[in-house]
Biopython code that builds the backbone (N, CA, C, O; Angstrom):
import numpy as np
from Bio.PDB.StructureBuilder import StructureBuilder

atoms = [
    (1, "MET", "N", (16.894, 15.752, -61.389)),
    (1, "MET", "CA", (15.618, 14.722, -61.263)),
    (1, "MET", "C", (14.687, 16.024, -61.866)),
    (1, "MET", "O", (14.666, 17.221, -61.582)),
    (2, "ASN", "N", (14.002, 15.266, -62.747)),
    (2, "ASN", "CA", (12.873, 16.020, -63.144)),
    (2, "ASN", "C", (11.522, 15.979, -62.671)),
    (2, "ASN", "O", (10.889, 16.953, -63.078)),
    (3, "GLY", "N", (10.947, 15.302, -62.052)),
    (3, "GLY", "CA", (10.053, 15.102, -61.480)),
    (3, "GLY", "C", (9.740, 14.104, -60.250)),
    (3, "GLY", "O", (10.630, 13.563, -59.594)),
    (4, "PHE", "N", (8.368, 13.932, -60.027)),
    (4, "PHE", "CA", (8.096, 12.896, -59.138)),
    (4, "PHE", "C", (8.488, 11.727, -59.529)),
    (4, "PHE", "O", (9.241, 11.342, -58.635)),
    (5, "TRP", "N", (8.424, 10.892, -60.374)),
    (5, "TRP", "CA", (8.611, 9.606, -60.859)),
    (5, "TRP", "C", (10.085, 9.241, -60.748)),
    (5, "TRP", "O", (10.504, 8.157, -60.342)),
    (6, "ASP", "N", (10.923, 10.413, -61.210)),
    (6, "ASP", "CA", (12.228, 10.048, -60.983)),
    (6, "ASP", "C", (12.536, 9.952, -59.800)),
    (6, "ASP", "O", (13.444, 9.168, -59.521)),
    (7, "PHE", "N", (11.815, 10.793, -58.619)),
    (7, "PHE", "CA", (12.299, 10.181, -57.427)),
    (7, "PHE", "C", (12.000, 9.124, -56.746)),
    (7, "PHE", "O", (12.573, 8.644, -55.767)),
    (8, "VAL", "N", (10.778, 8.670, -57.487)),
    (8, "VAL", "CA", (9.918, 7.378, -57.107)),
    (8, "VAL", "C", (11.010, 6.215, -57.560)),
    (8, "VAL", "O", (11.128, 5.205, -56.867)),
    (9, "GLN", "N", (11.668, 6.374, -58.554)),
    (9, "GLN", "CA", (12.752, 5.097, -59.330)),
    (9, "GLN", "C", (13.790, 5.326, -58.285)),
    (9, "GLN", "O", (14.014, 4.273, -57.688)),
    (10, "LEU", "N", (14.542, 6.378, -57.828)),
    (10, "LEU", "CA", (15.313, 6.564, -57.039)),
    (10, "LEU", "C", (15.234, 5.804, -55.703)),
    (10, "LEU", "O", (16.202, 5.260, -55.170)),
    (11, "MET", "N", (14.175, 5.821, -55.294)),
    (11, "MET", "CA", (13.952, 5.482, -53.897)),
    (11, "MET", "C", (14.011, 3.844, -54.158)),
    (11, "MET", "O", (14.618, 3.039, -53.452)),
    (12, "ILE", "N", (13.361, 3.597, -55.149)),
    (12, "ILE", "CA", (13.220, 1.835, -55.596)),
    (12, "ILE", "C", (14.524, 1.219, -55.656)),
    (12, "ILE", "O", (14.742, 0.067, -55.280)),
    (13, "TRP", "N", (15.714, 2.299, -56.313)),
    (13, "TRP", "CA", (16.904, 1.878, -56.580)),
    (13, "TRP", "C", (17.828, 1.562, -55.132)),
    (13, "TRP", "O", (18.607, 0.632, -54.921)),
    (14, "CYS", "N", (17.421, 2.725, -54.218)),
    (14, "CYS", "CA", (18.287, 2.685, -53.068)),
    (14, "CYS", "C", (17.642, 1.454, -52.147)),
    (14, "CYS", "O", (18.402, 0.816, -51.418)),
    (15, "PHE", "N", (16.674, 1.239, -52.182)),
    (15, "PHE", "CA", (16.125, 0.221, -51.754)),
    (15, "PHE", "C", (16.628, -0.991, -52.013)),
    (15, "PHE", "O", (16.738, -1.756, -51.055)),
    (16, "PHE", "N", (17.030, -1.430, -53.295)),
    (16, "PHE", "CA", (17.463, -2.427, -53.555)),
    (16, "PHE", "C", (18.652, -2.263, -53.262)),
    (16, "PHE", "O", (19.142, -3.195, -52.624)),
    (17, "LEU", "N", (19.210, -1.543, -53.457)),
    (17, "LEU", "CA", (20.738, -1.527, -53.219)),
    (17, "LEU", "C", (20.818, -1.779, -51.731)),
    (17, "LEU", "O", (21.642, -2.617, -51.365)),
    (18, "ILE", "N", (20.197, -1.270, -50.972)),
    (18, "ILE", "CA", (20.328, -1.557, -49.141)),
    (18, "ILE", "C", (20.080, -2.809, -49.032)),
    (18, "ILE", "O", (20.734, -3.414, -48.182)),
    (19, "PHE", "N", (19.079, -3.567, -49.840)),
    (19, "PHE", "CA", (18.630, -4.908, -49.605)),
    (19, "PHE", "C", (20.053, -5.769, -50.152)),
    (19, "PHE", "O", (20.699, -6.641, -49.571)),
    (20, "TYR", "N", (20.182, -5.358, -51.044)),
    (20, "TYR", "CA", (21.173, -6.233, -51.771)),
    (20, "TYR", "C", (22.482, -6.375, -50.803)),
    (20, "TYR", "O", (23.129, -7.406, -50.615)),
    (21, "LEU", "N", (22.685, -5.231, -50.300)),
    (21, "LEU", "CA", (23.796, -5.078, -49.458)),
    (21, "LEU", "C", (23.979, -5.750, -48.044)),
    (21, "LEU", "O", (24.993, -6.201, -47.513)),
    (22, "LEU", "N", (22.535, -5.668, -47.557)),
    (22, "LEU", "CA", (22.328, -6.620, -46.434)),
    (22, "LEU", "C", (22.666, -7.989, -46.413)),
    (22, "LEU", "O", (23.316, -8.578, -45.550)),
    (23, "VAL", "N", (22.079, -8.513, -47.617)),
    (23, "VAL", "CA", (21.990, -9.741, -48.068)),
    (23, "VAL", "C", (23.623, -10.023, -48.226)),
    (23, "VAL", "O", (24.050, -10.858, -47.428)),
    (24, "LEU", "N", (24.630, -9.427, -49.172)),
    (24, "LEU", "CA", (25.790, -9.361, -48.985)),
    (24, "LEU", "C", (26.520, -9.472, -47.826)),
    (24, "LEU", "O", (27.417, -10.307, -47.704)),
    (25, "PHE", "N", (26.244, -8.790, -47.071)),
    (25, "PHE", "CA", (26.738, -8.850, -45.558)),
    (25, "PHE", "C", (26.308, -10.257, -44.891)),
    (25, "PHE", "O", (26.962, -10.935, -44.098)),
    (26, "GLN", "N", (25.489, -10.419, -45.237)),
    (26, "GLN", "CA", (24.800, -11.567, -44.335)),
    (26, "GLN", "C", (25.446, -12.787, -44.832)),
    (26, "GLN", "O", (25.613, -13.663, -43.984)),
    (27, "ILE", "N", (25.926, -13.079, -46.263)),
    (27, "ILE", "CA", (26.416, -13.980, -46.758)),
    (27, "ILE", "C", (27.928, -14.042, -46.615)),
    (27, "ILE", "O", (28.390, -15.179, -46.713)),
    (28, "ILE", "N", (28.804, -13.051, -46.401)),
    (28, "ILE", "CA", (29.891, -13.085, -46.010)),
    (28, "ILE", "C", (29.737, -13.521, -44.663)),
    (28, "ILE", "O", (30.008, -14.707, -44.482)),
    (29, "GLY", "N", (29.318, -12.769, -43.532)),
    (29, "GLY", "CA", (29.227, -13.349, -42.243)),
    (29, "GLY", "C", (29.051, -14.728, -42.272)),
    (29, "GLY", "O", (29.911, -15.411, -41.716)),
    (30, "ASP", "N", (27.964, -15.355, -42.890)),
    (30, "ASP", "CA", (28.050, -16.984, -42.716)),
    (30, "ASP", "C", (29.167, -17.568, -43.348)),
    (30, "ASP", "O", (29.522, -18.569, -42.726)),
    (31, "ILE", "N", (29.953, -17.303, -44.472)),
    (31, "ILE", "CA", (31.112, -17.844, -44.954)),
    (31, "ILE", "C", (31.825, -18.004, -44.183)),
    (31, "ILE", "O", (32.096, -19.187, -43.975)),
    (32, "PHE", "N", (32.430, -17.114, -43.451)),
    (32, "PHE", "CA", (33.164, -16.906, -42.444)),
    (32, "PHE", "C", (32.916, -17.922, -40.933)),
    (32, "PHE", "O", (33.782, -18.652, -40.451)),
    (33, "ARG", "N", (31.368, -17.707, -40.328)),
    (33, "ARG", "CA", (30.915, -18.390, -39.521)),
    (33, "ARG", "C", (31.255, -20.062, -39.613)),
    (33, "ARG", "O", (31.461, -20.820, -38.665)),
    (34, "ASP", "N", (31.247, -20.369, -41.008)),
    (34, "ASP", "CA", (31.198, -21.882, -40.973)),
    (34, "ASP", "C", (32.459, -22.443, -40.694)),
    (34, "ASP", "O", (33.453, -22.283, -41.402)),
    (35, "SER", "N", (32.414, -23.053, -39.731)),
    (35, "SER", "CA", (33.729, -23.777, -39.413)),
    (35, "SER", "C", (34.189, -25.088, -40.171)),
    (35, "SER", "O", (35.356, -25.476, -40.226)),
    (36, "GLN", "N", (33.047, -25.740, -40.774)),
    (36, "GLN", "CA", (33.254, -27.009, -41.782)),
    (36, "GLN", "C", (33.638, -26.568, -42.950)),
    (36, "GLN", "O", (34.278, -27.371, -43.629)),
    (37, "MET", "N", (33.390, -25.266, -43.501)),
    (37, "MET", "CA", (34.035, -24.832, -45.003)),
    (37, "MET", "C", (35.429, -24.522, -44.710)),
    (37, "MET", "O", (35.890, -23.930, -43.734)),
    (38, "GLY", "N", (36.215, -25.188, -46.051)),
    (38, "GLY", "CA", (37.757, -24.873, -45.969)),
    (38, "GLY", "C", (37.687, -23.641, -46.321)),
    (38, "GLY", "O", (36.685, -23.005, -46.646)),
    (39, "GLY", "N", (39.278, -23.144, -46.225)),
    (39, "GLY", "CA", (39.822, -21.923, -46.416)),
    (39, "GLY", "C", (39.479, -21.467, -47.811)),
    (39, "GLY", "O", (38.807, -20.458, -48.028)),
    (40, "PHE", "N", (40.146, -22.530, -49.081)),
    (40, "PHE", "CA", (39.759, -22.059, -50.226)),
    (40, "PHE", "C", (38.609, -22.203, -50.572)),
    (40, "PHE", "O", (38.364, -21.413, -51.484)),
    (41, "THR", "N", (37.475, -23.020, -50.221)),
    (41, "THR", "CA", (36.326, -22.798, -50.710)),
    (41, "THR", "C", (35.666, -21.542, -50.341)),
    (41, "THR", "O", (34.973, -20.960, -51.176)),
    (42, "LYS", "N", (35.847, -21.019, -49.004)),
    (42, "LYS", "CA", (35.629, -19.442, -48.434)),
    (42, "LYS", "C", (36.222, -18.559, -49.624)),
    (42, "LYS", "O", (35.483, -17.777, -50.221)),
    (43, "ALA", "N", (37.369, -18.678, -49.908)),
    (43, "ALA", "CA", (38.122, -17.735, -50.746)),
    (43, "ALA", "C", (37.600, -17.776, -52.169)),
    (43, "ALA", "O", (37.824, -16.788, -52.868)),
    (44, "LEU", "N", (36.929, -18.805, -52.688)),
    (44, "LEU", "CA", (36.203, -19.158, -53.970)),
    (44, "LEU", "C", (34.807, -18.265, -53.881)),
    (44, "LEU", "O", (34.324, -17.575, -54.779)),
    (45, "TRP", "N", (34.363, -18.450, -52.707)),
    (45, "TRP", "CA", (32.987, -17.844, -52.500)),
    (45, "TRP", "C", (33.036, -16.070, -52.300)),
    (45, "TRP", "O", (32.261, -15.213, -52.726)),
    (46, "VAL", "N", (33.994, -15.977, -51.666)),
    (46, "VAL", "CA", (34.057, -14.354, -51.584)),
    (46, "VAL", "C", (34.558, -13.509, -53.145)),
    (46, "VAL", "O", (34.117, -12.440, -53.566)),
    (47, "ILE", "N", (35.666, -14.453, -53.814)),
    (47, "ILE", "CA", (36.073, -13.999, -55.331)),
    (47, "ILE", "C", (34.871, -13.908, -56.061)),
    (47, "ILE", "O", (34.613, -12.929, -56.762)),
    (48, "GLY", "N", (34.089, -14.923, -55.927)),
    (48, "GLY", "CA", (32.744, -15.026, -56.581)),
    (48, "GLY", "C", (31.708, -13.982, -56.480)),
    (48, "GLY", "O", (30.995, -13.577, -57.397)),
    (49, "LEU", "N", (31.716, -13.550, -55.100)),
    (49, "LEU", "CA", (30.888, -12.334, -54.486)),
    (49, "LEU", "C", (31.205, -10.996, -55.155)),
    (49, "LEU", "O", (30.429, -10.066, -55.375)),
    (50, "PHE", "N", (32.555, -11.099, -55.442)),
    (50, "PHE", "CA", (33.137, -9.759, -55.856)),
    (50, "PHE", "C", (32.987, -9.602, -57.698)),
    (50, "PHE", "O", (32.635, -8.585, -58.296)),
    (51, "VAL", "N", (33.340, -10.823, -58.258)),
    (51, "VAL", "CA", (33.350, -10.934, -59.639)),
    (51, "VAL", "C", (31.956, -10.726, -60.418)),
    (51, "VAL", "O", (31.733, -9.869, -61.273)),
    (52, "LEU", "N", (30.918, -11.869, -59.846)),
    (52, "LEU", "CA", (29.396, -12.000, -60.172)),
    (52, "LEU", "C", (28.718, -11.845, -59.116)),
    (52, "LEU", "O", (28.425, -12.972, -58.718)),
    (53, "PRO", "N", (28.197, -10.867, -58.265)),
    (53, "PRO", "CA", (27.895, -10.385, -57.040)),
    (53, "PRO", "C", (26.602, -11.277, -57.252)),
    (53, "PRO", "O", (26.623, -12.378, -56.702)),
    (54, "MET", "N", (25.328, -10.886, -58.081)),
    (54, "MET", "CA", (24.235, -11.143, -57.759)),
    (54, "MET", "C", (24.146, -12.650, -58.250)),
    (54, "MET", "O", (23.535, -13.363, -57.454)),
    (55, "LEU", "N", (24.594, -13.257, -59.324)),
    (55, "LEU", "CA", (24.523, -14.584, -59.595)),
    (55, "LEU", "C", (25.393, -15.412, -58.303)),
    (55, "LEU", "O", (24.890, -16.523, -58.137)),
    (56, "THR", "N", (26.337, -15.200, -57.538)),
    (56, "THR", "CA", (27.013, -15.938, -56.669)),
    (56, "THR", "C", (25.977, -15.622, -55.521)),
    (56, "THR", "O", (25.508, -16.609, -54.952)),
    (57, "ALA", "N", (25.575, -14.422, -55.122)),
    (57, "ALA", "CA", (24.547, -14.461, -54.206)),
    (57, "ALA", "C", (23.249, -15.215, -53.853)),
    (57, "ALA", "O", (22.715, -15.502, -52.781)),
    (58, "ILE", "N", (22.792, -15.532, -55.744)),
    (58, "ILE", "CA", (21.423, -16.394, -55.590)),
    (58, "ILE", "C", (21.991, -17.913, -55.390)),
    (58, "ILE", "O", (21.237, -18.702, -54.820)),
    (59, "VAL", "N", (23.090, -18.310, -55.762)),
    (59, "VAL", "CA", (23.444, -19.731, -55.912)),
    (59, "VAL", "C", (23.887, -19.741, -54.570)),
    (59, "VAL", "O", (23.656, -20.841, -54.069)),
    (60, "TYR", "N", (24.457, -18.921, -53.752)),
    (60, "TYR", "CA", (24.800, -19.314, -52.301)),
    (60, "TYR", "C", (23.604, -19.650, -51.711)),
    (60, "TYR", "O", (23.305, -20.734, -51.209)),
    (61, "ILE", "N", (22.749, -18.366, -51.828)),
    (61, "ILE", "CA", (21.420, -18.527, -50.898)),
    (61, "ILE", "C", (20.522, -19.842, -51.437)),
    (61, "ILE", "O", (19.882, -20.538, -50.648)),
    (62, "ILE", "N", (20.549, -20.025, -52.500)),
    (62, "ILE", "CA", (19.815, -21.411, -52.931)),
    (62, "ILE", "C", (20.581, -22.838, -52.462)),
    (62, "ILE", "O", (19.913, -23.785, -52.048)),
    (63, "ALA", "N", (21.974, -22.895, -52.562)),
    (63, "ALA", "CA", (22.631, -23.999, -52.275)),
    (63, "ALA", "C", (22.813, -24.292, -50.820)),
    (63, "ALA", "O", (22.818, -25.464, -50.442)),
    (64, "ARG", "N", (22.987, -23.135, -49.836)),
    (64, "ARG", "CA", (23.315, -23.113, -48.260)),
    (64, "ARG", "C", (22.710, -22.563, -47.922)),
    (64, "ARG", "O", (23.114, -22.069, -46.869)),
    (65, "GLY", "N", (21.396, -22.124, -48.309)),
    (65, "GLY", "CA", (20.047, -21.198, -47.236)),
    (65, "GLY", "C", (19.883, -21.679, -45.994)),
    (65, "GLY", "O", (19.972, -20.996, -44.975)),
    (66, "ARG", "N", (19.598, -23.067, -46.045)),
    (66, "ARG", "CA", (19.080, -23.962, -44.833)),
    (66, "ARG", "C", (20.477, -24.051, -43.911)),
    (66, "ARG", "O", (20.219, -23.804, -42.733)),
    (67, "GLY", "N", (21.799, -24.324, -44.137)),
    (67, "GLY", "CA", (22.568, -24.104, -43.376)),
    (67, "GLY", "C", (22.939, -22.815, -42.959)),
    (67, "GLY", "O", (23.544, -22.608, -41.907)),
    (68, "MET", "N", (22.531, -21.778, -43.900)),
    (68, "MET", "CA", (22.690, -20.515, -42.972)),
    (68, "MET", "C", (21.962, -20.097, -41.981)),
    (68, "MET", "O", (22.286, -19.343, -41.063)),
    (69, "ALA", "N", (20.903, -20.640, -42.205)),
    (69, "ALA", "CA", (19.764, -20.412, -40.973)),
    (69, "ALA", "C", (20.260, -21.088, -40.037)),
    (69, "ALA", "O", (20.325, -20.496, -38.960)),
    (70, "GLU", "N", (20.746, -22.433, -40.082)),
    (70, "GLU", "CA", (20.914, -23.062, -38.891)),
    (70, "GLU", "C", (22.180, -22.783, -38.036)),
    (70, "GLU", "O", (22.373, -23.024, -36.844)),
    (71, "ARG", "N", (23.080, -22.146, -39.064)),
    (71, "ARG", "CA", (24.153, -21.698, -38.317)),
    (71, "ARG", "C", (24.003, -20.220, -37.740)),
    (71, "ARG", "O", (24.984, -19.822, -37.111)),
    (72, "GLN", "N", (23.105, -19.493, -37.838)),
    (72, "GLN", "CA", (22.645, -18.452, -37.444)),
    (72, "GLN", "C", (21.892, -18.582, -36.114)),
    (72, "GLN", "O", (22.038, -17.836, -35.145)),
    (73, "ARG", "N", (21.118, -19.569, -36.198)),
    (73, "ARG", "CA", (20.203, -20.157, -35.003)),
    (73, "ARG", "C", (21.216, -20.568, -33.906)),
    (73, "ARG", "O", (20.988, -20.106, -32.788)),
    (74, "ALA", "N", (22.223, -21.309, -34.044)),
    (74, "ALA", "CA", (23.219, -21.800, -33.312)),
    (74, "ALA", "C", (23.896, -20.560, -32.615)),
    (74, "ALA", "O", (23.899, -20.316, -31.408)),
    (75, "SER", "N", (24.458, -19.842, -33.615)),
    (75, "SER", "CA", (25.327, -18.702, -33.028)),
    (75, "SER", "C", (24.426, -17.952, -31.993)),
    (75, "SER", "O", (24.917, -17.734, -30.886)),
    (76, "LEU", "N", (23.107, -17.526, -32.266)),
    (76, "LEU", "CA", (22.157, -16.856, -31.369)),
    (76, "LEU", "C", (22.074, -17.686, -30.295)),
    (76, "LEU", "O", (22.322, -17.144, -29.218)),
    (77, "GLN", "N", (21.787, -18.886, -30.270)),
    (77, "GLN", "CA", (21.439, -19.513, -28.895)),
    (77, "GLN", "C", (22.926, -19.829, -28.227)),
    (77, "GLN", "O", (22.865, -19.992, -27.009)),
    (78, "ARG", "N", (24.066, -19.928, -28.728)),
    (78, "ARG", "CA", (25.450, -19.906, -28.098)),
    (78, "ARG", "C", (25.392, -18.254, -27.435)),
    (78, "ARG", "O", (25.964, -18.027, -26.369)),
    (79, "ALA", "N", (24.903, -17.529, -27.924)),
    (79, "ALA", "CA", (25.130, -16.031, -27.350)),
    (79, "ALA", "C", (24.219, -15.936, -26.286)),
    (79, "ALA", "O", (24.539, -15.386, -25.232)),
    (80, "LYS", "N", (23.034, -16.460, -26.487)),
    (80, "LYS", "CA", (22.249, -16.248, -25.486)),
    (80, "LYS", "C", (22.667, -17.295, -24.044)),
    (80, "LYS", "O", (22.452, -16.893, -22.900)),
    (81, "GLU", "N", (23.227, -18.541, -24.311)),
    (81, "GLU", "CA", (23.891, -19.355, -23.425)),
    (81, "GLU", "C", (24.720, -18.215, -22.534)),
    (81, "GLU", "O", (24.290, -17.777, -21.467)),
    (82, "GLU", "N", (25.903, -17.831, -23.107)),
    (82, "GLU", "CA", (26.824, -17.177, -22.699)),
    (82, "GLU", "C", (26.301, -15.903, -21.905)),
    (82, "GLU", "O", (26.879, -15.453, -20.916)),
    (83, "THR", "N", (25.083, -15.350, -22.483)),
    (83, "THR", "CA", (24.820, -14.165, -21.713)),
    (83, "THR", "C", (23.924, -14.674, -20.250)),
    (83, "THR", "O", (23.896, -14.015, -19.210)),
    (84, "ASP", "N", (23.482, -15.510, -20.389)),
    (84, "ASP", "CA", (22.744, -16.298, -19.203)),
    (84, "ASP", "C", (23.631, -16.877, -18.196)),
    (84, "ASP", "O", (23.330, -16.952, -17.004)),
    (85, "ALA", "N", (25.023, -17.393, -18.833)),
    (85, "ALA", "CA", (25.521, -17.618, -17.477)),
    (85, "ALA", "C", (26.133, -16.813, -16.923)),
    (85, "ALA", "O", (26.387, -16.963, -15.727)),
    (86, "TYR", "N", (26.745, -15.229, -17.926)),
    (86, "TYR", "CA", (27.228, -14.320, -17.310)),
    (86, "TYR", "C", (26.400, -13.658, -16.188)),
    (86, "TYR", "O", (26.804, -13.477, -15.039)),
    (87, "ILE", "N", (25.003, -13.269, -16.746)),
    (87, "ILE", "CA", (24.106, -12.784, -15.315)),
    (87, "ILE", "C", (23.870, -13.596, -14.040)),
    (87, "ILE", "O", (23.642, -13.173, -12.907)),
    (88, "ARG", "N", (23.996, -15.125, -14.568)),
    (88, "ARG", "CA", (24.019, -15.915, -13.311)),
    (88, "ARG", "C", (25.268, -15.767, -12.444)),
    (88, "ARG", "O", (24.947, -15.670, -11.260)),
    (89, "GLN", "N", (26.552, -15.718, -12.639)),
    (89, "GLN", "CA", (27.850, -15.562, -12.184)),
    (89, "GLN", "C", (27.463, -14.238, -11.533)),
    (89, "GLN", "O", (27.475, -14.194, -10.303)),
    (90, "VAL", "N", (27.112, -13.125, -12.249)),
    (90, "VAL", "CA", (27.283, -11.631, -11.734)),
    (90, "VAL", "C", (26.402, -11.686, -10.841)),
    (90, "VAL", "O", (26.792, -11.512, -9.687)),
    (91, "GLY", "N", (24.868, -11.955, -11.091)),
    (91, "GLY", "CA", (23.893, -11.986, -9.980)),
    (91, "GLY", "C", (23.786, -12.430, -8.858)),
    (91, "GLY", "O", (22.923, -12.117, -8.038)),
    (92, "GLY", "N", (24.699, -13.237, -8.718)),
    (92, "GLY", "CA", (24.709, -14.356, -7.626)),
    (92, "GLY", "C", (23.951, -15.391, -7.206)),
    (92, "GLY", "O", (23.444, -16.038, -8.122)),
    (93, "LYS", "N", (23.707, -15.764, -6.065)),
    (93, "LYS", "CA", (22.688, -16.555, -5.768)),
    (93, "LYS", "C", (21.195, -16.030, -5.795)),
    (93, "LYS", "O", (20.900, -14.844, -5.643)),
    (94, "SER", "N", (20.341, -16.992, -5.995)),
    (94, "SER", "CA", (18.742, -16.681, -6.002)),
    (94, "SER", "C", (18.342, -16.555, -4.619)),
    (94, "SER", "O", (18.899, -16.910, -3.580)),
    (95, "PRO", "N", (17.137, -15.911, -4.870)),
    (95, "PRO", "CA", (16.730, -15.689, -3.348)),
    (95, "PRO", "C", (16.530, -16.854, -2.260)),
    (95, "PRO", "O", (16.698, -16.817, -1.041)),
    (96, "ALA", "N", (16.008, -18.165, -3.314)),
    (96, "ALA", "CA", (15.707, -19.206, -2.677)),
    (96, "ALA", "C", (17.154, -19.934, -1.846)),
    (96, "ALA", "O", (17.284, -20.491, -0.756)),
    (97, "GLU", "N", (17.942, -19.663, -2.772)),
    (97, "GLU", "CA", (19.164, -20.062, -2.256)),
    (97, "GLU", "C", (19.851, -19.211, -1.318)),
    (97, "GLU", "O", (20.835, -19.634, -0.711)),
    (98, "GLN", "N", (19.355, -17.900, -1.132)),
    (98, "GLN", "CA", (19.913, -17.235, -0.094)),
    (98, "GLN", "C", (19.305, -17.452, 1.355)),
    (98, "GLN", "O", (19.957, -17.272, 2.384)),
    (99, "ILE", "N", (18.037, -17.843, 1.318)),
    (99, "ILE", "CA", (16.999, -18.312, 2.399)),
    (99, "ILE", "C", (17.672, -19.513, 3.161)),
    (99, "ILE", "O", (17.994, -19.705, 4.333)),
    (100, "ALA", "N", (17.759, -20.367, 1.794)),
    (100, "ALA", "CA", (18.257, -21.977, 2.375)),
    (100, "ALA", "C", (19.656, -21.760, 3.045)),
    (100, "ALA", "O", (19.797, -22.442, 4.060)),
    (101, "ASP", "N", (20.521, -21.118, 2.776)),
    (101, "ASP", "CA", (21.834, -20.749, 3.262)),
    (101, "ASP", "C", (21.744, -20.151, 4.896)),
    (101, "ASP", "O", (22.411, -20.472, 5.880)),
    (102, "ALA", "N", (20.433, -18.969, 4.713)),
    (102, "ALA", "CA", (20.434, -18.268, 6.079)),
    (102, "ALA", "C", (19.865, -19.458, 6.988)),
    (102, "ALA", "O", (20.379, -19.571, 8.101)),
    (103, "LYS", "N", (18.667, -20.524, 6.556)),
    (103, "LYS", "CA", (18.076, -21.317, 7.316)),
    (103, "LYS", "C", (19.500, -22.725, 7.789)),
    (103, "LYS", "O", (19.490, -23.471, 8.768)),
    (104, "ALA", "N", (20.230, -22.663, 7.014)),
    (104, "ALA", "CA", (21.228, -23.769, 7.609)),
    (104, "ALA", "C", (22.087, -22.974, 8.624)),
    (104, "ALA", "O", (22.591, -23.579, 9.569)),
    (105, "LEU", "N", (22.265, -21.713, 8.476)),
    (105, "LEU", "CA", (23.193, -20.812, 9.634)),
    (105, "LEU", "C", (22.305, -20.833, 10.866)),
    (105, "LEU", "O", (22.870, -20.940, 11.955)),
    (106, "LEU", "N", (20.922, -20.739, 10.821)),
    (106, "LEU", "CA", (19.892, -20.910, 11.831)),
    (106, "LEU", "C", (19.884, -22.340, 12.350)),
    (106, "LEU", "O", (19.871, -22.520, 13.568)),
    (107, "ASP", "N", (19.889, -23.269, 11.589)),
    (107, "ASP", "CA", (19.961, -24.503, 12.171)),
    (107, "ASP", "C", (21.284, -24.797, 13.095)),
    (107, "ASP", "O", (21.305, -25.269, 14.231)),
    (108, "ALA", "N", (22.276, -24.420, 12.354)),
    (108, "ALA", "CA", (23.810, -24.368, 12.958)),
    (108, "ALA", "C", (23.580, -23.757, 14.183)),
    (108, "ALA", "O", (23.917, -24.425, 15.160)),
    (109, "GLY", "N", (22.959, -22.353, 14.450)),
    (109, "GLY", "CA", (23.252, -21.681, 15.799)),
    (109, "GLY", "C", (24.100, -20.713, 15.717)),
    (109, "GLY", "O", (24.648, -20.121, 16.647)),
    (110, "THR", "N", (24.248, -20.493, 14.237)),
    (110, "THR", "CA", (25.430, -19.065, 13.871)),
    (110, "THR", "C", (24.307, -17.878, 14.185)),
    (110, "THR", "O", (24.638, -16.862, 14.795)),
    (111, "ILE", "N", (23.471, -18.012, 13.894)),
    (111, "ILE", "CA", (22.496, -16.544, 13.641)),
    (111, "ILE", "C", (21.078, -16.870, 14.880)),
    (111, "ILE", "O", (20.835, -17.958, 15.402)),
    (112, "ASN", "N", (20.629, -16.091, 15.006)),
    (112, "ASN", "CA", (19.355, -16.125, 15.701)),
    (112, "ASN", "C", (18.248, -16.070, 14.846)),
    (112, "ASN", "O", (18.325, -16.302, 13.640)),
    (113, "GLU", "N", (17.102, -15.734, 15.507)),
    (113, "GLU", "CA", (15.747, -16.030, 14.616)),
    (113, "GLU", "C", (15.432, -14.535, 14.060)),
    (113, "GLU", "O", (14.749, -14.408, 13.044)),
    (114, "ASP", "N", (15.996, -13.302, 14.815)),
    (114, "ASP", "CA", (15.690, -12.088, 14.062)),
    (114, "ASP", "C", (16.747, -11.691, 13.099)),
    (114, "ASP", "O", (16.564, -10.728, 12.355)),
    (115, "GLU", "N", (17.948, -12.448, 13.072)),
    (115, "GLU", "CA", (18.835, -12.384, 11.779)),
    (115, "GLU", "C", (18.354, -12.872, 10.734)),
    (115, "GLU", "O", (18.302, -12.344, 9.623)),
    (116, "PHE", "N", (17.877, -14.207, 11.154)),
    (116, "PHE", "CA", (17.279, -15.023, 9.824)),
    (116, "PHE", "C", (15.967, -14.426, 9.203)),
    (116, "PHE", "O", (15.767, -14.379, 7.989)),
    (117, "ALA", "N", (15.134, -13.994, 10.120)),
    (117, "ALA", "CA", (14.023, -13.056, 9.598)),
    (117, "ALA", "C", (14.788, -11.874, 8.557)),
    (117, "ALA", "O", (14.521, -11.788, 7.358)),
    (118, "ARG", "N", (15.538, -11.212, 9.096)),
    (118, "ARG", "CA", (16.258, -9.742, 8.449)),
    (118, "ARG", "C", (17.113, -10.202, 6.982)),
    (118, "ARG", "O", (17.325, -9.415, 6.059)),
    (119, "LEU", "N", (17.518, -11.564, 7.000)),
    (119, "LEU", "CA", (18.218, -11.815, 6.035)),
    (119, "LEU", "C", (17.254, -12.725, 4.982)),
    (119, "LEU", "O", (17.623, -12.802, 3.810)),
    (120, "LYS", "N", (16.269, -13.273, 5.321)),
    (120, "LYS", "CA", (15.242, -13.658, 4.442)),
    (120, "LYS", "C", (14.197, -12.147, 3.994)),
    (120, "LYS", "O", (13.801, -12.095, 2.830)),
    (121, "ALA", "N", (13.970, -11.468, 4.566)),
    (121, "ALA", "CA", (13.200, -10.220, 3.861)),
    (121, "ALA", "C", (14.319, -9.744, 3.154)),
    (121, "ALA", "O", (13.837, -9.239, 2.140)),
    (122, "LYS", "N", (15.707, -9.603, 3.112)),
    (122, "LYS", "CA", (16.494, -8.816, 2.186)),
    (122, "LYS", "C", (16.351, -9.671, 0.940)),
    (122, "LYS", "O", (15.883, -9.179, -0.086)),
    (123, "ALA", "N", (16.852, -11.297, 1.018)),
    (123, "ALA", "CA", (16.364, -11.927, 0.046)),
    (123, "ALA", "C", (15.549, -11.803, -0.965)),
    (123, "ALA", "O", (15.737, -11.926, -2.176)),
    (124, "LEU", "N", (14.150, -11.415, -0.029)),
    (124, "LEU", "CA", (12.955, -11.297, -0.801)),
    (124, "LEU", "C", (12.645, -10.240, -1.455)),
    (124, "LEU", "O", (11.650, -10.214, -2.180)),
    (125, "GLN", "N", (13.565, -9.060, -1.277)),
    (125, "GLN", "CA", (13.467, -7.738, -1.717)),
    (125, "GLN", "C", (13.573, -7.774, -3.384)),
    (125, "GLN", "O", (13.514, -6.727, -4.028)),
]
sb = StructureBuilder()
sb.init_structure("model")
sb.init_model(0)
sb.init_chain("A")
sb.init_seg("    ")
for serial, (resi, resn, name, xyz) in enumerate(atoms, 1):
    if name == "N":
        sb.init_residue(resn, " ", resi, " ")
    sb.init_atom(name, np.array(xyz, "f"), 0.0, 1.0, " ", f" {name:<3s}", serial, name[0])
structure = sb.get_structure()
């Protein structure tokens, strides 16, 4: 490097390289995420990405960009639902459900008022 502008040029090229790699990996992930695309079509897109990478990436984004966003959104929504279901499963009952169960035990005569108050206080913590 001979000077400041060579360094700036290097930084610009590094930025574009990293940007291209991010787009490339996003496209490859989308290709394999798409369940409606056949295996032969997937293979053609991947081969195209290695033979004519820039042209294929631009064509893919233009041709399938909207579907790409929808598949990404659906994937994130599915992951969120699975996470929420897991948290509900692990977390147990909500405080309102715990208090309702304790009230049912109190009404059935299984526990007394002091035990109900203790269970209610514990649920509200």
